[in-house]
N, C-alpha and C positions, 0 to 999 in steps of 0.2 A: 159738296164742300161749301162751308159758310164763308161768305166774303166778309173780310174785316174792314171796318170803317175806321180810318186813322185820321185824326184831326191835327193839323199842323199848327194851329194857333197857339195852343199851350206850349208846344215845343219852341216855336219862334219867340214867344214871350220869355221863356226860360233862358234861351240863348242870349236874348237882348239884355236881360237883367244881369246875367253872368258877365257879359262883355262890359257893361257899364261899371259893375263892381270892380272888375279887374283893372279897368283903365283908371278909375278914381283911386284905387289903391296904389297904382304905380305912380300917379301924379303926386299923391301925398307923400310917398316915399322919396321922391325926387326933391320935393320942397323941404322935407325935414333933414336932408343930407343923407349920406350913406350910413347904412346900419351895419355895425360891426358884429358879426356872428361867429367870430373865431372861437370864442369861449364855448359855444355850443358845438360847433363842428369839430373842434379839436378834442372833444371829450370822448370820441369813439373812432374806431378805424373801420375801413370798408370790410375787412375780414370778419370783424365782429358782426356786422349787419348781414353779411352773406351766411355766416354760420347760423344766425337766428332764423333767417328766411328758409334755409335748408331744413332746420329742425322743425319748423312749422309745416313745411311741405311733407316731411317724412311722417309726421303725426297724421296729417290729413290723408296721405296715401294709405297708412295702415288702417285708418277708419274706413276708408272706401273699400279696401280689400276685405275687411271683416264683414262689412255689409253685403258685398257681392257674394262672399262665401256662404253667409247665412241664407241669402235668397236662393242660391243654388241648392243648398241642403234642403230647404223647405220644398223646393220643386221636386227634388228626388224622393222626399218622403211622401209627397202628395201623388207622385207618379206622373207628373206632367212635365 
């Protein structure tokens, strides 16, 4: 078994940059005052989002089932 070499320096750098970005964004938002997002959040309901997510999940499940069935059929044809 081949041993994987994992370098933590890029991961630590990415975490540091992400943290600094989030902190600076939070500070800027506090200085600018509160942001009113009711126009955006009031435009849709949670049931609409759930329906959309379930529709995407259903399509992905159908694609996965079709791919699995095709692989099984090819195995049966090949005799393996």
